[in-house]
C-alpha positions in Angstrom: 0.0 0.1 0.0 1.4 3.4 -1.0 1.6 6.3 1.3 -0.4 9.3 0.3 1.3 12.6 0.9 -1.0 15.7 1.3 0.8 17.3 -1.8 -0.2 14.4 -3.9 -3.9 15.0 -3.1 -5.2 18.7 -2.9 -8.8 17.6 -2.1 -7.6 15.7 1.1 -5.1 18.3 1.9 -7.2 21.4 2.4 -9.7 20.1 4.7 -6.9 18.1 6.8 -4.7 21.1 7.0 -7.6 23.1 8.1 -8.3 20.5 10.9 -4.9 20.2 11.9 -4.7 24.1 12.1 -7.8 24.3 14.2 -6.6 21.6 16.5 -3.1 23.5 16.8 -4.8 26.9 17.6 -7.1 25.3 20.2 -4.1 23.9 21.9 -2.3 27.1 21.8 -5.3 29.2 23.0 -5.5 26.6 26.1 -1.8 26.9 27.0 -1.8 30.6 26.9 -4.6 31.0 29.2 -2.2 29.4 31.7 -0.4 32.3 34.0 3.4 32.4 34.0 4.0 32.7 37.9 7.1 34.9 37.5 6.8 36.1 34.1 5.7 39.5 35.4 8.7 40.1 37.5 10.9 42.9 37.1 14.6 42.7 37.0 14.7 43.8 40.9 12.0 41.2 41.7 9.2 43.3 42.4 5.9 42.1 40.8 4.4 44.2 38.0 0.7 43.2 39.0 -0.8 42.0 42.1 -2.5 39.1 40.3 -1.6 35.7 41.9 -1.9 32.5 39.7 -3.4 29.4 41.6 -1.2 26.5 42.1 -2.9 24.4 39.4 -2.1 27.2 36.8 1.6 27.0 37.1 3.7 25.2 34.4 6.8 25.2 36.2 8.9 22.6 37.8 9.8 24.6 40.8 8.7 28.2 42.1 11.4 30.8 42.7 11.2 32.2 46.2 12.4 35.6 46.7 13.6 35.8 50.2 14.9 39.5 50.1 13.4 42.1 52.6 13.5 44.9 49.8 13.3 44.8 46.1 15.1 47.9 44.7 13.2 49.3 42.1 16.3 51.0 40.0 16.8 50.7 36.4 20.0 51.7 34.4 19.7 53.1 30.5 22.4 54.2 28.1 22.7 57.7 26.9 25.1 59.0 24.1 26.3 62.7 24.6 28.5 64.7 22.5 31.5 66.2 24.3 33.1 69.7 23.8 35.3 68.0 21.2 32.4 66.9 19.2 33.1 63.1 20.0 30.3 61.0 21.3 30.6 59.5 24.6 28.4 56.6 26.1 27.2 57.0 29.6 24.6 55.5 31.9 21.9 56.9 34.1 20.1 55.3 37.0 16.5 55.9 37.7 14.3 54.7 40.8 14.1 55.0 44.6 17.6 55.8 45.4 16.5 57.1 48.7 14.6 53.7 49.7 15.5 53.0 53.5 18.1 50.1 54.2 16.1 47.2 55.5 17.1 45.1 58.5 19.1 42.0 58.6 17.3 38.7 58.8 17.2 36.5 61.7 18.8 33.2 60.8 17.0 29.9 61.4 20.5 28.3 62.1 23.1 30.6 63.3 23.9 30.8 66.9 25.0 34.1 68.4 28.7 32.8 68.4 28.5 31.7 64.9 27.4 35.1 63.8 30.3 36.7 65.4 32.6 34.2 63.7 31.0 35.1 60.3 31.5 38.8 61.1 35.0 38.6 62.0 35.7 36.6 58.7 34.0 39.4 57.0 36.2 42.0 58.6 39.3 39.9 57.9 38.1 39.9 54.0 37.9 43.6 54.0 40.9 44.6 55.8 42.9 42.2 53.7 41.8 43.6 50.5 42.5 47.1 51.6 46.1 45.8 52.6 46.4 44.4 49.1 45.3 47.8 47.7 48.1 49.4 49.5 50.7 46.9 48.7 49.8 47.3 45.0 50.1 51.3 45.4 53.5 50.5 46.9 54.8 48.6 43.7 55.1 45.3 45.6 52.2 43.5 43.6 52.8 41.6 40.4 50.1 42.3 38.2 46.6 43.3 39.3 44.4 43.0 42.3 40.9 41.7 42.1 38.4 42.9 45.0 35.2 41.6 46.4 34.2 44.7 48.2 30.5 44.6 49.1 30.6 40.8 48.6 32.1 39.8 51.7 29.0 38.5 53.3 28.2 36.3 50.3 31.9 34.9 50.1 32.3 34.3 53.9 28.7 33.2 55.0 28.4 30.7 52.0 31.7 28.9 52.8 30.9 29.0 56.5 27.8 26.7 55.5 30.1 23.9 54.2 31.0 20.8 56.4 34.6 19.8 56.5 34.2 17.0 53.7 32.5 19.3 51.3 34.3 21.1 48.3 34.4 24.6 47.2 36.1 26.4 44.2 36.3 30.2 44.9 36.1 32.9 41.9 38.7 35.9 42.1 36.4 38.0 44.4 35.7 35.2 46.8 38.8 35.7 48.8 37.0 35.8 52.0 35.9 31.8 51.4 39.6 31.1 51.7 39.8 32.5 55.1 37.0 30.6 56.3 38.3 27.3 54.8 41.6 27.8 56.7 44.1 29.6 54.4 45.9 32.6 56.0 45.6 36.5 54.6 49.3 36.0 54.2 48.8 33.3 51.6 46.8 35.5 49.4 49.1 38.4 49.8 52.1 36.7 48.9 50.3 34.9 46.0 49.8 38.4 44.4 53.2 39.4 45.2 54.6 36.3 43.7 56.8 35.4 46.4 58.5 32.1 47.3 56.3 31.3 50.0 53.1 31.7 48.0 51.0 28.7 47.6 52.2 28.4 43.8 55.9 29.2 44.9 56.0 32.5 42.8 54.5 30.8 39.7 51.3 33.0 39.5 50.5 36.5 40.5 46.9 36.1 41.2 44.5 33.5 42.8 45.1 30.4 40.7 45.8 28.1 43.7 44.0 25.4 45.6 44.5 22.6 48.2 42.9 19.1 47.0 44.3 17.2 50.2 43.5 19.4 53.3 40.8 21.9 52.4 39.2 20.3 49.6 39.5 23.6 47.2 39.7 23.3 43.5 42.0 25.8 42.0 40.2 28.9 40.5 39.8 28.7 36.5 40.1 32.1 34.7 37.8 30.8 31.7 34.2 32.0 33.5 32.1 29.2 33.9 34.4 26.3 33.6 34.6 25.6 37.6 31.1 24.4 37.3 31.5 21.1 35.4 34.7 20.6 37.2 32.8 20.7 40.6 30.2 18.6 39.1 32.8 16.2 38.3 34.1 16.2 41.8 30.6 15.4 43.2 30.2 12.4 40.7 33.6 11.3 41.9 32.8 11.3 45.4 29.4 9.5 44.7 31.2 6.8 43.2 33.3 6.3 46.1 30.1 6.1 48.1 29.7 9.7 49.4 27.2 12.6 48.8 29.2 15.8 49.3 28.1 19.2 48.5 30.3 21.3 45.8 30.1 25.1 46.0 31.2 27.5 43.5 30.2 31.0 42.2 29.7 32.8 38.9 28.8 36.3 38.2 25.9 37.5 36.3 28.1 38.1 33.1 29.9 34.5 33.3 26.4 33.1 33.9 25.4 33.5 30.4 28.6 31.3 29.0 27.8 28.1 27.1 30.2 26.0 29.7 27.9 27.3 32.5 24.8 25.8 30.9 26.5 22.6 30.2 27.8 22.1 33.8 24.5 22.9 35.5 22.9 20.8 33.1 25.2 17.9 33.7 24.7 18.3 37.6 20.8 18.4 37.1 20.4 15.2 35.0 23.0 13.4 37.4 21.5 14.8 40.6 24.6 16.1 41.9 25.3 18.3 45.1 26.2 21.4 43.2 25.6 24.6 45.3 25.9 27.3 42.7 26.1 30.9 43.8 25.2 33.2 41.2 26.6 36.5 42.2 24.5 39.5 40.6 26.7 42.3 40.8 24.7 44.4 38.4 27.6 45.0 36.1 29.8 42.4 33.9 32.8 44.4 33.7 31.3 47.8 32.2 28.2 46.2 31.1 24.9 46.6 33.2 22.6 43.8 33.7 20.0 45.5 31.5 22.2 45.3 28.4 23.3 41.4 29.4 20.0 39.5 29.7 16.3 39.5 29.0 15.0 37.5 32.1 14.3 39.6 35.0 16.1 37.2 37.9 18.8 35.0 36.8 17.6 32.4 39.5 14.7 31.8 36.9 17.0 30.0 34.8 17.3 27.1 37.0 13.5 26.5 35.8 15.1 25.6 32.7 17.4 23.2 34.4 14.7 21.4 36.5 16.5 22.5 39.7 15.5 24.7 42.7 16.4 28.4 42.6 16.2 31.0 45.3 16.9 34.8 45.3 18.6 36.1 48.3 20.0 39.6 49.5 23.7 39.0 49.0 24.4 41.7 51.5 22.8 39.9 54.1 25.0 37.4 56.0 22.3 35.5 57.5 20.1 35.0 54.2 23.4 34.0 52.6 24.2 31.5 55.2 20.6 30.1 55.5 20.3 29.7 51.8 23.6 27.8 51.6 23.0 25.6 54.5 19.6 24.4 52.9 21.4 23.9 49.6 24.1 21.9 51.6 21.7 19.5 53.3 20.0 19.1 50.0 23.3 17.9 48.3 24.0 15.6 51.5 20.5 14.0 50.9 21.5 13.4 47.4 18.7 15.7 46.2 20.9 17.3 43.4 22.0 20.9 42.7 20.4 24.3 43.8 21.2 27.8 42.2 21.2 30.7 44.7 21.1 34.0 43.2 22.6 36.6 45.5 21.8 40.1 44.6 24.1 43.1 45.5 26.6 45.3 43.8 30.4 44.9 43.0 31.6 48.3 44.8 34.9 48.5 42.7 35.8 48.2 39.2 36.5 44.8 37.4 40.4 45.0 38.9 42.5 47.7 40.5 43.1 49.2 37.1 39.4 49.8 36.6 38.0 53.1 38.1 34.6 52.1 37.2 33.7 55.4 36.1 30.9 54.0 34.0 28.9 53.4 37.0 26.5 56.4 37.9 27.5 57.7 41.5 23.9 57.5 42.6 24.1 54.0 42.0 27.2 53.4 44.3 25.5 55.7 46.7 22.6 53.4 47.0 24.6 50.4 47.5 27.2 51.9 49.8 24.3 52.4 52.5 23.9 48.7 52.1 27.3 47.8 52.9 27.3 44.1 54.4 29.9 44.8 57.1 28.3 47.8 58.5 24.6 46.3 58.3 25.9 43.0 60.2 27.9 45.2 62.7 24.6 47.2 63.4 22.8 43.9 63.8 25.2 42.7 66.3 25.6 45.7 68.2 22.6 47.6 68.3 19.8 45.3 67.3 20.8 41.8 68.9 23.3 43.5 71.6 25.5 40.4 71.1 28.3 42.7 71.1 29.1 45.8 73.1 30.5 48.9 71.6 33.7 48.1 73.4 33.7 44.6 72.2 33.1 45.4 68.8 36.1 47.9 68.7 38.3 45.3 70.4 37.2 42.7 67.5 38.1 45.2 64.8 41.5 46.1 66.5 42.3 42.5 66.9 41.6 42.1 63.3 43.8 44.8 62.1 46.6 43.5 64.1 46.3 40.0 62.6 46.3 41.7 59.1 49.2 43.8 59.9 51.2 40.8 61.1 50.2 38.8 58.0 51.3 41.8 55.7 54.7 41.7 57.6 55.0 38.1 56.7 54.1 38.4 53.1 56.5 41.5 52.4 59.4 39.7 54.2 59.0 36.6 52.2 61.7 36.3 49.6 61.2 36.2 45.8 61.7 32.9 44.2 65.3 32.1 42.9 65.6 31.7 39.3 66.8 28.2 39.5 63.4 27.4 41.0 61.5 28.3 37.8 62.4 24.7 36.3 60.8 22.8 39.1 57.1 22.1 39.7 56.2 22.7 35.9 55.2 19.1 35.1 53.9 16.4 37.2 57.2 14.6 37.5 57.9 10.8 38.4 57.1 10.3 42.1 55.8 13.9 42.4 52.6 12.9 44.3 50.1 10.1 44.2 46.5 10.7 43.2 44.2 8.3 45.3 40.5 8.1 45.8 39.7 10.5 48.9 36.9 8.3 50.3 37.2 4.7 48.8 37.6 2.8 45.8 35.1 3.5 43.2 31.9 1.2 43.1 31.5 -0.5 39.9 28.9 -3.2 38.7 30.4 -6.7 38.1 29.5 -7.9 34.8 29.6 -11.6 33.7 31.2 -12.7 30.5 33.4 -10.9 28.1 32.8 -7.6 26.1 30.4 -8.1 23.1 31.5 -6.7 19.9 29.3 -3.9 18.8 27.8 -3.0 15.5 29.9 0.3 15.7 33.0 -1.6 16.5 32.6 -3.8 13.3 31.9 -0.9 11.2 35.3 1.0 12.3 37.2 -2.1 11.4 
């Protein structure tokens, strides 16, 4: 029996096409009537309408909770002006409620008084260490540039604080606070930037490319943005093959979040149900490009829906919110429930690196976020709201941190530069350099009976 194609029978094609078209449009009409639960959300997270869909109308795998206590209604637009020389110059303007009051810090459902004070101390160490690095750079003692996480200390320190000892992490260049939480000294970071002989890479690198896979479970940062995500997913898969469910935490900025390898890494973690805890640090600027000109979606956490994994939006300047979201994600990973995407909203308060003055950022925008300084807010929370620190105790804590940083700076400055002869060592992994062994046990593999069966593909290749 021959197959009848529509093109061969015009008399059948027309009514059949009409019927198919009607069915298609009916299906589309029905689908359009279902409300998109987050489709009316602005970039800052505030809703455009008060209409709330019922649970049965949602087509999404997960909802995206927004845990912030404020939703800044700010918008950046590009303008072009002609200078006195007649040359066109691009600049940005910010509009919105720039005088909105600063919200209070959230109470943590997990953290104790002592733990809050510890996180606060790590945040102070982070800030003071970067201030010392800036001074060392201006003194000509740094090799290369310096990258800062000013305004992101709560995200870096509180997130790493939520990890258990056996969990893994891979910081980015602005997450230097997470190194302090996991046991690195401030002098390690300083010597690394100064390319000293006692630095973690023995002077072979002038930035943050170092790790510790033996004691601190830290994977070295990778400069190609997004590449850490599949690497950490592989770490989680390797641990599972050895019989362990561990959490693996890494970070990506709003610019790097749009790279292809980011999608591949998250998708792999989602499909394999791996314990990836991904912090998307929404800095509002990817180098000199504002968020409005980077992506169309309003909240980057909504991309989690496309991966079929939970996503959550938090205030990245609120240490308690950061910790709680990280702790929940870590516990999900330990239970074998897969990855979590956490979008931490904040602003990078310096340029891309020390060479970038960030003149492209409108000053009112800097002023708005300066009022939301994570350290100042946490200090106010501990001293004035909770009264867990007296004014005197807080001053003593700050003084103690400054003394520690000064001592660490002296160690870094007095460390010698590497000798020329040492450059030939440590380039390749030579015989007897080090053994790479399973960390938790031998991988578990299924035993199969019989030999290998020759496949059709193998026969074809012959």
